[in-house]
All heavy atoms as TSV, in Angstrom:
chain	resi	resn	atom	element	x	y	z
A	1	MET	N	N	30.682	15.429	-32.702
A	1	MET	CA	C	31.680	14.820	-31.835
A	1	MET	C	C	31.601	13.306	-32.021
A	1	MET	O	O	30.541	12.715	-31.857
A	1	MET	CB	C	31.376	15.204	-30.391
A	1	MET	CG	C	32.433	14.815	-29.426
A	1	MET	SD	S	32.093	15.610	-27.848
A	1	MET	CE	C	33.469	15.050	-26.992
A	2	PRO	N	N	32.745	12.650	-32.309
A	2	PRO	CA	C	32.706	11.203	-32.578
A	2	PRO	C	C	32.507	10.401	-31.294
A	2	PRO	O	O	32.931	10.796	-30.211
A	2	PRO	CB	C	34.061	10.921	-33.200
A	2	PRO	CG	C	34.943	12.011	-32.754
A	2	PRO	CD	C	34.069	13.220	-32.531
A	3	GLN	N	N	31.899	9.264	-31.439
A	3	GLN	CA	C	31.690	8.374	-30.298
A	3	GLN	C	C	32.921	7.494	-30.087
A	3	GLN	O	O	33.680	7.228	-31.023
A	3	GLN	CB	C	30.463	7.506	-30.527
A	3	GLN	CG	C	29.172	8.259	-30.414
A	3	GLN	CD	C	28.001	7.307	-30.534
A	3	GLN	OE1	O	28.114	6.270	-31.181
A	3	GLN	NE2	N	26.889	7.664	-29.901
A	4	LEU	N	N	33.047	7.026	-28.847
A	4	LEU	CA	C	34.171	6.172	-28.507
A	4	LEU	C	C	33.907	4.764	-29.033
A	4	LEU	O	O	32.859	4.177	-28.758
A	4	LEU	CB	C	34.340	6.147	-26.982
A	4	LEU	CG	C	35.500	5.329	-26.433
A	4	LEU	CD1	C	36.821	5.884	-26.933
A	4	LEU	CD2	C	35.467	5.331	-24.930
A	5	ASP	N	N	34.848	4.240	-29.783
A	5	ASP	CA	C	34.700	2.903	-30.366
A	5	ASP	C	C	35.137	1.866	-29.328
A	5	ASP	O	O	36.310	1.777	-28.957
A	5	ASP	CB	C	35.547	2.794	-31.625
A	5	ASP	CG	C	35.365	1.460	-32.314
A	5	ASP	OD1	O	34.339	0.799	-32.063
A	5	ASP	OD2	O	36.255	1.086	-33.100
A	6	THR	N	N	34.196	1.084	-28.841
A	6	THR	CA	C	34.496	0.081	-27.813
A	6	THR	C	C	34.439	-1.336	-28.360
A	6	THR	O	O	34.387	-2.290	-27.597
A	6	THR	CB	C	33.485	0.207	-26.661
A	6	THR	OG1	O	32.176	0.019	-27.186
A	6	THR	CG2	C	33.607	1.554	-25.989
A	7	SER	N	N	34.481	-1.478	-29.652
A	7	SER	CA	C	34.349	-2.812	-30.236
A	7	SER	C	C	35.572	-3.686	-29.962
A	7	SER	O	O	35.467	-4.909	-29.916
A	7	SER	CB	C	34.101	-2.713	-31.739
A	7	SER	OG	O	35.208	-2.100	-32.377
A	8	THR	N	N	36.734	-3.117	-29.779
A	8	THR	CA	C	37.947	-3.921	-29.569
A	8	THR	C	C	38.269	-4.138	-28.092
A	8	THR	O	O	39.248	-4.813	-27.773
A	8	THR	CB	C	39.147	-3.237	-30.233
A	8	THR	OG1	O	39.309	-1.944	-29.680
A	8	THR	CG2	C	38.933	-3.130	-31.733
A	9	TRP	N	N	37.481	-3.553	-27.197
A	9	TRP	CA	C	37.787	-3.673	-25.786
A	9	TRP	C	C	37.690	-5.118	-25.303
A	9	TRP	O	O	38.519	-5.562	-24.513
A	9	TRP	CB	C	36.837	-2.801	-24.966
A	9	TRP	CG	C	37.166	-1.349	-24.996
A	9	TRP	CD1	C	37.989	-0.715	-25.860
A	9	TRP	CD2	C	36.662	-0.356	-24.112
A	9	TRP	NE1	N	38.034	0.610	-25.591
A	9	TRP	CE2	C	37.219	0.875	-24.515
A	9	TRP	CE3	C	35.790	-0.371	-23.038
A	9	TRP	CZ2	C	36.948	2.054	-23.868
A	9	TRP	CZ3	C	35.514	0.809	-22.390
A	9	TRP	CH2	C	36.101	2.017	-22.804
A	10	PHE	N	N	36.723	-5.851	-25.753
A	10	PHE	CA	C	36.562	-7.230	-25.299
A	10	PHE	C	C	37.774	-8.072	-25.692
A	10	PHE	O	O	38.311	-8.832	-24.874
A	10	PHE	CB	C	35.280	-7.829	-25.875
A	10	PHE	CG	C	35.064	-9.250	-25.466
A	10	PHE	CD1	C	34.655	-9.568	-24.180
A	10	PHE	CD2	C	35.299	-10.287	-26.358
A	10	PHE	CE1	C	34.472	-10.869	-23.797
A	10	PHE	CE2	C	35.118	-11.593	-25.987
A	10	PHE	CZ	C	34.700	-11.895	-24.698
A	11	ILE	N	N	38.230	-7.931	-26.893
A	11	ILE	CA	C	39.395	-8.702	-27.356
A	11	ILE	C	C	40.648	-8.284	-26.579
A	11	ILE	O	O	41.463	-9.124	-26.183
A	11	ILE	CB	C	39.583	-8.509	-28.872
A	11	ILE	CG1	C	38.404	-9.110	-29.620
A	11	ILE	CG2	C	40.889	-9.126	-29.351
A	11	ILE	CD1	C	38.380	-8.780	-31.092
A	12	THR	N	N	40.779	-7.004	-26.348
A	12	THR	CA	C	41.955	-6.512	-25.625
A	12	THR	C	C	41.987	-7.042	-24.193
A	12	THR	O	O	43.032	-7.506	-23.708
A	12	THR	CB	C	41.949	-4.975	-25.617
A	12	THR	OG1	O	41.884	-4.499	-26.957
A	12	THR	CG2	C	43.183	-4.430	-24.934
A	13	ILE	N	N	40.858	-7.001	-23.526
A	13	ILE	CA	C	40.806	-7.466	-22.131
A	13	ILE	C	C	40.985	-8.970	-22.057
A	13	ILE	O	O	41.703	-9.487	-21.180
A	13	ILE	CB	C	39.487	-7.007	-21.483
A	13	ILE	CG1	C	39.501	-5.492	-21.330
A	13	ILE	CG2	C	39.274	-7.685	-20.131
A	13	ILE	CD1	C	38.199	-4.904	-20.878
A	14	THR	N	N	40.371	-9.714	-22.953
A	14	THR	CA	C	40.489	-11.177	-22.889
A	14	THR	C	C	41.884	-11.658	-23.257
A	14	THR	O	O	42.300	-12.725	-22.791
A	14	THR	CB	C	39.469	-11.849	-23.822
A	14	THR	OG1	O	39.613	-11.319	-25.134
A	14	THR	CG2	C	38.067	-11.641	-23.318
A	15	THR	N	N	42.616	-10.928	-24.052
A	15	THR	CA	C	44.005	-11.334	-24.328
A	15	THR	C	C	44.951	-10.829	-23.244
A	15	THR	O	O	46.009	-11.427	-23.018
A	15	THR	CB	C	44.471	-10.820	-25.693
A	15	THR	OG1	O	44.312	-9.412	-25.744
A	15	THR	CG2	C	43.720	-11.494	-26.811
A	16	MET	N	N	44.577	-9.752	-22.583
A	16	MET	CA	C	45.429	-9.210	-21.536
A	16	MET	C	C	45.458	-10.131	-20.315
A	16	MET	O	O	46.517	-10.323	-19.704
A	16	MET	CB	C	44.925	-7.833	-21.118
A	16	MET	CG	C	45.714	-7.205	-20.007
A	16	MET	SD	S	44.917	-5.749	-19.362
A	16	MET	CE	C	43.414	-6.420	-18.702
A	17	LEU	N	N	44.352	-10.723	-19.941
A	17	LEU	CA	C	44.300	-11.554	-18.741
A	17	LEU	C	C	45.192	-12.795	-18.831
A	17	LEU	O	O	45.981	-13.051	-17.908
A	17	LEU	CB	C	42.855	-11.926	-18.430
A	17	LEU	CG	C	41.977	-10.758	-17.966
A	17	LEU	CD1	C	40.536	-11.202	-17.824
A	17	LEU	CD2	C	42.503	-10.189	-16.677
A	18	PRO	N	N	45.117	-13.575	-19.900
A	18	PRO	CA	C	46.060	-14.717	-19.971
A	18	PRO	C	C	47.521	-14.281	-20.068
A	18	PRO	O	O	48.410	-14.946	-19.541
A	18	PRO	CB	C	45.643	-15.470	-21.230
A	18	PRO	CG	C	44.293	-15.015	-21.543
A	18	PRO	CD	C	44.151	-13.650	-20.984
A	19	THR	N	N	47.750	-13.152	-20.717
A	19	THR	CA	C	49.122	-12.668	-20.825
A	19	THR	C	C	49.673	-12.288	-19.459
A	19	THR	O	O	50.815	-12.642	-19.117
A	19	THR	CB	C	49.183	-11.454	-21.781
A	19	THR	OG1	O	48.625	-11.825	-23.029
A	19	THR	CG2	C	50.596	-10.983	-21.968
A	20	LEU	N	N	48.891	-11.602	-18.674
A	20	LEU	CA	C	49.329	-11.257	-17.322
A	20	LEU	C	C	49.520	-12.498	-16.451
A	20	LEU	O	O	50.452	-12.571	-15.648
A	20	LEU	CB	C	48.324	-10.313	-16.663
A	20	LEU	CG	C	48.313	-8.881	-17.191
A	20	LEU	CD1	C	47.185	-8.094	-16.558
A	20	LEU	CD2	C	49.644	-8.218	-16.927
A	21	TYR	N	N	48.667	-13.456	-16.636
A	21	TYR	CA	C	48.805	-14.710	-15.889
A	21	TYR	C	C	50.125	-15.407	-16.249
A	21	TYR	O	O	50.857	-15.873	-15.375
A	21	TYR	CB	C	47.617	-15.621	-16.178
A	21	TYR	CG	C	47.711	-16.960	-15.510
A	21	TYR	CD1	C	47.464	-17.094	-14.157
A	21	TYR	CD2	C	48.067	-18.091	-16.236
A	21	TYR	CE1	C	47.564	-18.321	-13.535
A	21	TYR	CE2	C	48.170	-19.320	-15.627
A	21	TYR	CZ	C	47.918	-19.424	-14.275
A	21	TYR	OH	O	48.029	-20.644	-13.667
A	22	LEU	N	N	50.430	-15.464	-17.524
A	22	LEU	CA	C	51.671	-16.109	-17.952
A	22	LEU	C	C	52.902	-15.344	-17.467
A	22	LEU	O	O	53.900	-15.951	-17.059
A	22	LEU	CB	C	51.703	-16.230	-19.472
A	22	LEU	CG	C	50.760	-17.267	-20.071
A	22	LEU	CD1	C	50.767	-17.193	-21.583
A	22	LEU	CD2	C	51.160	-18.649	-19.602
A	23	ILE	N	N	52.835	-14.043	-17.496
A	23	ILE	CA	C	53.964	-13.258	-17.015
A	23	ILE	C	C	54.191	-13.497	-15.528
A	23	ILE	O	O	55.326	-13.673	-15.072
A	23	ILE	CB	C	53.735	-11.760	-17.314
A	23	ILE	CG1	C	53.851	-11.517	-18.814
A	23	ILE	CG2	C	54.727	-10.886	-16.563
A	23	ILE	CD1	C	53.454	-10.137	-19.236
A	24	MET	N	N	53.111	-13.550	-14.774
A	24	MET	CA	C	53.268	-13.798	-13.340
A	24	MET	C	C	53.798	-15.204	-13.063
A	24	MET	O	O	54.612	-15.405	-12.160
A	24	MET	CB	C	51.924	-13.602	-12.613
A	24	MET	CG	C	51.506	-12.167	-12.494
A	24	MET	SD	S	52.715	-11.142	-11.671
A	24	MET	CE	C	52.712	-11.852	-10.053
A	25	GLN	N	N	53.354	-16.160	-13.848
A	25	GLN	CA	C	53.862	-17.522	-13.675
A	25	GLN	C	C	55.350	-17.598	-13.992
A	25	GLN	O	O	56.111	-18.286	-13.305
A	25	GLN	CB	C	53.083	-18.498	-14.561
A	25	GLN	CG	C	51.663	-18.715	-14.124
A	25	GLN	CD	C	51.588	-19.343	-12.759
A	25	GLN	OE1	O	52.330	-20.251	-12.431
A	25	GLN	NE2	N	50.685	-18.831	-11.947
A	26	LEU	N	N	55.783	-16.911	-15.003
A	26	LEU	CA	C	57.206	-16.913	-15.348
A	26	LEU	C	C	58.035	-16.203	-14.280
A	26	LEU	O	O	59.146	-16.627	-13.975
A	26	LEU	CB	C	57.418	-16.244	-16.706
A	26	LEU	CG	C	56.956	-17.059	-17.911
A	26	LEU	CD1	C	57.055	-16.225	-19.178
A	26	LEU	CD2	C	57.775	-18.323	-18.029
A	27	LYS	N	N	57.503	-15.159	-13.712
A	27	LYS	CA	C	58.225	-14.475	-12.633
A	27	LYS	C	C	58.327	-15.365	-11.396
A	27	LYS	O	O	59.371	-15.424	-10.746
A	27	LYS	CB	C	57.538	-13.165	-12.280
A	27	LYS	CG	C	57.803	-12.065	-13.270
A	27	LYS	CD	C	57.297	-10.760	-12.729
A	27	LYS	CE	C	57.697	-9.617	-13.607
A	27	LYS	NZ	N	59.091	-9.265	-13.489
A	28	LEU	N	N	57.247	-16.055	-11.077
A	28	LEU	CA	C	57.289	-16.947	-9.919
A	28	LEU	C	C	58.192	-18.149	-10.158
A	28	LEU	O	O	58.772	-18.690	-9.219
A	28	LEU	CB	C	55.882	-17.417	-9.568
A	28	LEU	CG	C	54.971	-16.361	-8.964
A	28	LEU	CD1	C	53.568	-16.910	-8.785
A	28	LEU	CD2	C	55.519	-15.892	-7.645
A	29	LEU	N	N	58.292	-18.559	-11.390
A	29	LEU	CA	C	59.159	-19.687	-11.719
A	29	LEU	C	C	60.629	-19.331	-11.505
A	29	LEU	O	O	61.435	-20.173	-11.114
A	29	LEU	CB	C	58.918	-20.110	-13.172
A	29	LEU	CG	C	59.675	-21.312	-13.689
A	29	LEU	CD1	C	59.161	-22.559	-12.988
A	29	LEU	CD2	C	59.504	-21.434	-15.179
A	30	ASN	N	N	60.981	-18.090	-11.728
A	30	ASN	CA	C	62.374	-17.666	-11.615
A	30	ASN	C	C	62.769	-17.251	-10.205
A	30	ASN	O	O	63.944	-17.021	-9.952
A	30	ASN	CB	C	62.651	-16.504	-12.569
A	30	ASN	CG	C	62.656	-16.965	-14.006
A	30	ASN	OD1	O	62.961	-18.112	-14.301
A	30	ASN	ND2	N	62.294	-16.077	-14.904
A	31	THR	N	N	61.817	-17.150	-9.308
A	31	THR	CA	C	62.180	-16.757	-7.948
A	31	THR	C	C	62.790	-17.942	-7.214
A	31	THR	O	O	62.402	-19.091	-7.420
A	31	THR	CB	C	60.956	-16.261	-7.162
A	31	THR	OG1	O	59.971	-17.293	-7.148
A	31	THR	CG2	C	60.375	-15.007	-7.771
A	32	SER	N	N	63.740	-17.648	-6.381
A	32	SER	CA	C	64.376	-18.710	-5.598
A	32	SER	C	C	63.910	-18.605	-4.155
A	32	SER	O	O	64.078	-17.570	-3.500
A	32	SER	CB	C	65.895	-18.596	-5.664
A	32	SER	OG	O	66.279	-17.355	-5.157
A	33	TYR	N	N	63.321	-19.646	-3.658
A	33	TYR	CA	C	62.849	-19.692	-2.295
A	33	TYR	C	C	63.970	-20.206	-1.403
A	33	TYR	O	O	64.963	-20.758	-1.864
A	33	TYR	CB	C	61.620	-20.593	-2.174
A	33	TYR	CG	C	60.454	-20.067	-2.961
A	33	TYR	CD1	C	60.103	-20.626	-4.180
A	33	TYR	CD2	C	59.715	-18.990	-2.500
A	33	TYR	CE1	C	59.039	-20.127	-4.909
A	33	TYR	CE2	C	58.644	-18.493	-3.217
A	33	TYR	CZ	C	58.312	-19.067	-4.419
A	33	TYR	OH	O	57.262	-18.567	-5.120
A	34	TYR	N	N	63.804	-20.023	-0.109
A	34	TYR	CA	C	64.844	-20.457	0.802
A	34	TYR	C	C	64.945	-21.981	0.788
A	34	TYR	O	O	63.976	-22.686	0.589
A	34	TYR	CB	C	64.573	-19.942	2.207
A	34	TYR	CG	C	63.422	-20.625	2.898
A	34	TYR	CD1	C	63.642	-21.722	3.730
A	34	TYR	CD2	C	62.111	-20.200	2.719
A	34	TYR	CE1	C	62.601	-22.359	4.356
A	34	TYR	CE2	C	61.068	-20.832	3.344
A	34	TYR	CZ	C	61.323	-21.902	4.163
A	34	TYR	OH	O	60.283	-22.541	4.785
A	35	LYS	N	N	66.126	-22.446	1.021
A	35	LYS	CA	C	66.344	-23.887	1.096
A	35	LYS	C	C	66.061	-24.351	2.523
A	35	LYS	O	O	66.400	-23.666	3.480
A	35	LYS	CB	C	67.773	-24.216	0.709
A	35	LYS	CG	C	68.066	-23.915	-0.737
A	35	LYS	CD	C	69.474	-24.300	-1.085
A	35	LYS	CE	C	69.727	-23.994	-2.544
A	35	LYS	NZ	N	71.097	-24.325	-2.946
A	36	PRO	N	N	65.468	-25.510	2.678
A	36	PRO	CA	C	65.233	-26.001	4.037
A	36	PRO	C	C	66.570	-26.274	4.731
A	36	PRO	O	O	67.540	-26.674	4.087
A	36	PRO	CB	C	64.441	-27.290	3.829
A	36	PRO	CG	C	64.648	-27.658	2.414
A	36	PRO	CD	C	64.975	-26.410	1.653
A	37	PRO	N	N	66.644	-26.034	6.004
A	37	PRO	CA	C	67.918	-26.234	6.710
A	37	PRO	C	C	68.314	-27.704	6.721
A	37	PRO	O	O	67.476	-28.589	6.812
A	37	PRO	CB	C	67.637	-25.729	8.121
A	37	PRO	CG	C	66.153	-25.775	8.263
A	37	PRO	CD	C	65.582	-25.586	6.884
A	38	SER	N	N	69.581	-27.922	6.602
A	38	SER	CA	C	70.071	-29.301	6.626
A	38	SER	C	C	70.015	-29.832	8.045
A	38	SER	O	O	70.065	-29.076	9.025
A	38	SER	CB	C	71.499	-29.363	6.101
A	38	SER	OG	O	72.315	-28.579	6.928
A	39	GLN	N	N	69.935	-31.118	8.155
A	39	GLN	CA	C	69.859	-31.725	9.474
A	39	GLN	C	C	71.209	-31.596	10.168
A	39	GLN	O	O	72.258	-31.769	9.561
A	39	GLN	CB	C	69.471	-33.188	9.370
A	39	GLN	CG	C	68.048	-33.397	8.914
A	39	GLN	CD	C	67.680	-34.870	8.931
A	39	GLN	OE1	O	68.520	-35.723	9.139
A	39	GLN	NE2	N	66.418	-35.150	8.695
A	40	LYS	N	N	71.138	-31.313	11.462
A	40	LYS	CA	C	72.364	-31.148	12.221
A	40	LYS	C	C	72.935	-32.507	12.601
A	40	LYS	O	O	72.201	-33.445	12.890
A	40	LYS	CB	C	72.093	-30.333	13.482
A	40	LYS	CG	C	71.704	-28.914	13.181
A	40	LYS	CD	C	71.498	-28.148	14.466
A	40	LYS	CE	C	71.139	-26.720	14.156
A	40	LYS	NZ	N	70.902	-25.943	15.364
A	41	ASN	N	N	74.216	-32.559	12.595
A	41	ASN	CA	C	74.898	-33.774	12.982
A	41	ASN	C	C	74.937	-33.835	14.509
A	41	ASN	O	O	75.506	-32.977	15.171
A	41	ASN	CB	C	76.311	-33.779	12.400
A	41	ASN	CG	C	76.971	-35.111	12.601
A	41	ASN	OD1	O	76.380	-36.029	13.160
A	41	ASN	ND2	N	78.201	-35.232	12.140
A	42	SER	N	N	74.330	-34.877	15.080
A	42	SER	CA	C	74.272	-34.990	16.542
A	42	SER	C	C	75.609	-35.400	17.142
A	42	SER	O	O	75.833	-35.233	18.337
A	42	SER	CB	C	73.190	-35.982	16.947
A	42	SER	OG	O	73.511	-37.259	16.455
A	43	ASN	N	N	76.520	-35.935	16.346
A	43	ASN	CA	C	77.818	-36.360	16.856
A	43	ASN	C	C	78.806	-35.207	16.951
A	43	ASN	O	O	79.896	-35.374	17.462
A	43	ASN	CB	C	78.406	-37.451	15.951
A	43	ASN	CG	C	77.571	-38.713	16.007
A	43	ASN	OD1	O	76.874	-38.941	16.985
A	43	ASN	ND2	N	77.632	-39.506	14.959
A	44	LYS	N	N	78.425	-34.070	16.462
A	44	LYS	CA	C	79.313	-32.923	16.486
A	44	LYS	C	C	79.493	-32.442	17.925
A	44	LYS	O	O	78.544	-32.250	18.657
A	44	LYS	CB	C	78.720	-31.804	15.631
A	44	LYS	CG	C	79.612	-30.623	15.464
A	44	LYS	CD	C	78.935	-29.613	14.557
A	44	LYS	CE	C	79.790	-28.384	14.422
A	44	LYS	NZ	N	79.138	-27.371	13.594
A	45	GLN	N	N	80.734	-32.231	18.325
A	45	GLN	CA	C	81.009	-31.824	19.693
A	45	GLN	C	C	80.948	-30.307	19.794
A	45	GLN	O	O	81.427	-29.588	18.934
A	45	GLN	CB	C	82.381	-32.308	20.130
A	45	GLN	CG	C	82.457	-33.808	20.267
A	45	GLN	CD	C	83.807	-34.234	20.776
A	45	GLN	OE1	O	84.698	-33.409	20.948
A	45	GLN	NE2	N	83.968	-35.513	21.020
A	46	THR	N	N	80.369	-29.849	20.894
A	46	THR	CA	C	80.302	-28.414	21.131
A	46	THR	C	C	81.555	-27.982	21.870
A	46	THR	O	O	82.152	-28.765	22.611
A	46	THR	CB	C	79.061	-28.054	21.974
A	46	THR	OG1	O	79.142	-28.749	23.209
A	46	THR	CG2	C	77.785	-28.422	21.236
A	47	PRO	N	N	81.974	-26.747	21.689
A	47	PRO	CA	C	83.167	-26.293	22.433
A	47	PRO	C	C	82.901	-26.268	23.932
A	47	PRO	O	O	81.807	-25.988	24.389
A	47	PRO	CB	C	83.398	-24.876	21.887
A	47	PRO	CG	C	82.160	-24.490	21.176
A	47	PRO	CD	C	81.429	-25.742	20.813
A	48	ASN	N	N	83.937	-26.574	24.668
A	48	ASN	CA	C	83.812	-26.673	26.117
A	48	ASN	C	C	84.038	-25.289	26.731
A	48	ASN	O	O	85.165	-24.823	26.848
A	48	ASN	CB	C	84.835	-27.672	26.653
A	48	ASN	CG	C	84.563	-27.996	28.093
A	48	ASN	OD1	O	83.576	-27.548	28.657
A	48	ASN	ND2	N	85.442	-28.785	28.682
A	49	ASN	N	N	82.968	-24.647	27.135
A	49	ASN	CA	C	83.063	-23.331	27.758
A	49	ASN	C	C	82.843	-23.462	29.253
A	49	ASN	O	O	82.007	-24.222	29.705
A	49	ASN	CB	C	82.007	-22.383	27.172
A	49	ASN	CG	C	82.265	-22.112	25.712
A	49	ASN	OD1	O	83.404	-22.098	25.275
A	49	ASN	ND2	N	81.208	-21.916	24.960
A	50	HIS	N	N	83.578	-22.672	30.024
A	50	HIS	CA	C	83.469	-22.802	31.477
A	50	HIS	C	C	82.100	-22.370	31.985
A	50	HIS	O	O	81.649	-22.836	33.008
A	50	HIS	CB	C	84.584	-22.016	32.170
A	50	HIS	CG	C	84.449	-20.534	32.008
A	50	HIS	ND1	N	84.858	-19.884	30.867
A	50	HIS	CD2	C	83.948	-19.594	32.830
A	50	HIS	CE1	C	84.602	-18.597	30.993
A	50	HIS	NE2	N	84.058	-18.389	32.166
A	51	TRP	N	N	81.425	-21.470	31.289
A	51	TRP	CA	C	80.123	-21.035	31.789
A	51	TRP	C	C	79.033	-22.060	31.504
A	51	TRP	O	O	77.974	-22.000	32.077
A	51	TRP	CB	C	79.730	-19.684	31.212
A	51	TRP	CG	C	79.699	-19.645	29.723
A	51	TRP	CD1	C	78.709	-20.070	28.916
A	51	TRP	CD2	C	80.727	-19.160	28.875
A	51	TRP	NE1	N	79.037	-19.880	27.604
A	51	TRP	CE2	C	80.275	-19.322	27.545
A	51	TRP	CE3	C	81.988	-18.607	29.094
A	51	TRP	CZ2	C	81.058	-18.940	26.454
A	51	TRP	CZ3	C	82.742	-18.238	28.007
A	51	TRP	CH2	C	82.273	-18.402	26.715
A	52	GLN	N	N	79.285	-23.008	30.623
A	52	GLN	CA	C	78.306	-24.057	30.390
A	52	GLN	C	C	78.354	-25.111	31.499
A	52	GLN	O	O	77.369	-25.762	31.775
A	52	GLN	CB	C	78.545	-24.723	29.041
A	52	GLN	CG	C	78.214	-23.830	27.868
A	52	GLN	CD	C	78.521	-24.511	26.553
A	52	GLN	OE1	O	79.256	-25.493	26.516
A	52	GLN	NE2	N	77.974	-23.995	25.488
A	53	LEU	N	N	79.495	-25.275	32.110
A	53	LEU	CA	C	79.636	-26.285	33.149
A	53	LEU	C	C	79.258	-25.764	34.523
A	53	LEU	O	O	78.917	-26.532	35.407
A	53	LEU	CB	C	81.086	-26.773	33.180
A	53	LEU	CG	C	81.575	-27.433	31.891
A	53	LEU	CD1	C	83.046	-27.793	32.004
A	53	LEU	CD2	C	80.732	-28.655	31.592
A	54	LYS	N	N	79.343	-24.481	34.707
A	54	LYS	CA	C	79.094	-23.919	36.028
A	54	LYS	C	C	77.589	-23.722	36.226
A	54	LYS	O	O	76.897	-23.249	35.349
A	54	LYS	CB	C	79.800	-22.583	36.159
A	54	LYS	CG	C	79.764	-22.029	37.576
A	54	LYS	CD	C	80.267	-20.610	37.622
A	54	LYS	CE	C	81.758	-20.562	37.353
A	54	LYS	NZ	N	82.300	-19.213	37.508
A	55	TRP	N	N	77.117	-24.097	37.413
A	55	TRP	CA	C	75.715	-23.886	37.749
A	55	TRP	C	C	75.661	-22.884	38.871
A	55	TRP	O	O	76.264	-23.063	39.927
A	55	TRP	CB	C	75.067	-25.188	38.185
A	55	TRP	CG	C	73.619	-25.034	38.482
A	55	TRP	CD1	C	72.612	-25.064	37.587
A	55	TRP	CD2	C	73.036	-24.818	39.769
A	55	TRP	NE1	N	71.413	-24.879	38.216
A	55	TRP	CE2	C	71.641	-24.715	39.558
A	55	TRP	CE3	C	73.525	-24.686	41.051
A	55	TRP	CZ2	C	70.747	-24.501	40.594
A	55	TRP	CZ3	C	72.635	-24.472	42.089
A	55	TRP	CH2	C	71.254	-24.387	41.849
A	56	THR	N	N	74.989	-21.798	38.638
A	56	THR	CA	C	74.879	-20.779	39.671
A	56	THR	C	C	73.418	-20.489	39.929
A	56	THR	O	O	72.575	-20.661	39.067
A	56	THR	CB	C	75.575	-19.473	39.248
A	56	THR	OG1	O	74.962	-19.022	38.048
A	56	THR	CG2	C	77.056	-19.683	39.034
A	57	LYS	N	N	73.154	-20.037	41.128
A	57	LYS	CA	C	71.798	-19.669	41.493
A	57	LYS	C	C	71.845	-18.277	42.102
A	57	LYS	O	O	72.647	-18.000	42.985
A	57	LYS	CB	C	71.220	-20.663	42.495
A	57	LYS	CG	C	69.760	-20.429	42.778
A	57	LYS	CD	C	69.203	-21.554	43.612
A	57	LYS	CE	C	67.721	-21.352	43.820
A	57	LYS	NZ	N	67.140	-22.424	44.621
A	58	ILE	N	N	70.990	-17.422	41.606
A	58	ILE	CA	C	70.950	-16.052	42.090
A	58	ILE	C	C	69.774	-15.930	43.040
A	58	ILE	O	O	68.644	-16.249	42.688
A	58	ILE	CB	C	70.805	-15.072	40.911
A	58	ILE	CG1	C	71.990	-15.211	39.975
A	58	ILE	CG2	C	70.666	-13.647	41.412
A	58	ILE	CD1	C	71.859	-14.418	38.709
A	59	TYR	N	N	70.055	-15.463	44.238
A	59	TYR	CA	C	69.017	-15.281	45.232
A	59	TYR	C	C	68.587	-13.828	45.242
A	59	TYR	O	O	69.420	-12.927	45.354
A	59	TYR	CB	C	69.522	-15.674	46.626
A	59	TYR	CG	C	69.749	-17.138	46.780
A	59	TYR	CD1	C	70.997	-17.681	46.582
A	59	TYR	CD2	C	68.694	-17.982	47.111
A	59	TYR	CE1	C	71.202	-19.037	46.720
A	59	TYR	CE2	C	68.886	-19.336	47.251
A	59	TYR	CZ	C	70.139	-19.848	47.049
A	59	TYR	OH	O	70.343	-21.189	47.190
A	60	LEU	N	N	67.321	-13.614	45.168
A	60	LEU	CA	C	66.801	-12.264	45.280
A	60	LEU	C	C	66.488	-11.967	46.729
A	60	LEU	O	O	66.260	-12.865	47.547
A	60	LEU	CB	C	65.537	-12.114	44.434
A	60	LEU	CG	C	65.732	-12.302	42.941
A	60	LEU	CD1	C	64.388	-12.247	42.231
A	60	LEU	CD2	C	66.649	-11.241	42.390
A	61	LEU	N	N	66.475	-10.707	47.069
A	61	LEU	CA	C	66.175	-10.342	48.453
A	61	LEU	C	C	64.774	-10.775	48.856
A	61	LEU	O	O	64.539	-11.200	49.972
A	61	LEU	CB	C	66.313	-8.826	48.635
A	61	LEU	CG	C	67.731	-8.283	48.542
A	61	LEU	CD1	C	67.692	-6.760	48.592
A	61	LEU	CD2	C	68.584	-8.821	49.666
A	62	TYR	N	N	63.846	-10.670	47.948
A	62	TYR	CA	C	62.451	-10.982	48.289
A	62	TYR	C	C	62.145	-12.476	48.256
A	62	TYR	O	O	61.101	-12.894	48.691
A	62	TYR	CB	C	61.522	-10.232	47.336
A	62	TYR	CG	C	61.669	-8.746	47.461
A	62	TYR	CD1	C	62.190	-8.009	46.415
A	62	TYR	CD2	C	61.288	-8.084	48.607
A	62	TYR	CE1	C	62.337	-6.627	46.512
A	62	TYR	CE2	C	61.432	-6.714	48.732
A	62	TYR	CZ	C	61.956	-5.991	47.669
A	62	TYR	OH	O	62.087	-4.638	47.783
A	63	SER	N	N	63.065	-13.277	47.720
A	63	SER	CA	C	62.793	-14.697	47.663
A	63	SER	C	C	63.255	-15.431	48.924
A	63	SER	O	O	62.967	-16.605	49.079
A	63	SER	CB	C	63.458	-15.308	46.425
A	63	SER	OG	O	64.852	-15.203	46.568
A	64	ARG	N	N	63.989	-14.745	49.792
A	64	ARG	CA	C	64.429	-15.381	51.039
A	64	ARG	C	C	63.246	-15.499	51.998
A	64	ARG	O	O	62.339	-14.663	52.015
A	64	ARG	CB	C	65.542	-14.557	51.688
A	64	ARG	CG	C	66.808	-14.607	50.862
A	64	ARG	CD	C	67.986	-14.076	51.617
A	64	ARG	NE	N	67.745	-12.709	52.107
A	64	ARG	CZ	C	68.575	-12.051	52.868
A	64	ARG	NH1	N	69.702	-12.595	53.237
A	64	ARG	NH2	N	68.300	-10.828	53.267
A	65	PRO	N	N	63.246	-16.521	52.839
A	65	PRO	CA	C	62.149	-16.643	53.796
A	65	PRO	C	C	62.163	-15.505	54.816
A	65	PRO	O	O	63.219	-15.015	55.199
A	65	PRO	CB	C	62.403	-17.985	54.470
A	65	PRO	CG	C	63.759	-18.404	54.090
A	65	PRO	CD	C	64.192	-17.601	52.911
A	66	GLN	N	N	61.003	-15.130	55.223
A	66	GLN	CA	C	60.903	-14.035	56.194
A	66	GLN	C	C	61.305	-14.527	57.575
A	66	GLN	O	O	61.032	-15.644	57.978
A	66	GLN	CB	C	59.478	-13.503	56.240
A	66	GLN	CG	C	59.084	-12.809	54.961
A	66	GLN	CD	C	57.677	-12.259	55.061
A	66	GLN	OE1	O	56.962	-12.503	56.025
A	66	GLN	NE2	N	57.277	-11.521	54.046
A	67	GLN	N	N	61.933	-13.659	58.357
A	67	GLN	CA	C	62.406	-14.037	59.687
A	67	GLN	C	C	61.480	-13.531	60.757
A	67	GLN	O	O	60.872	-12.536	60.666
A	67	GLN	CB	C	63.820	-13.503	59.912
A	67	GLN	CG	C	64.811	-14.125	58.965
A	67	GLN	CD	C	66.210	-13.557	59.146
A	67	GLN	OE1	O	66.427	-12.632	59.929
A	67	GLN	NE2	N	67.160	-14.101	58.431
């Protein structure tokens, strides 16, 4: 029964590692990350909604003072 020839394993593994590293670097180079949000313009006017101007207060039954 022939023995397993392991003489080329070192060369194969040492060339595989840099190759995998380069492939991963190229994949990461091509990925597009999110763009940071642009700054909002503070002079921009918001629409005038009636519920933004109205101030209401809701009273709960348990928040009233005891009599």
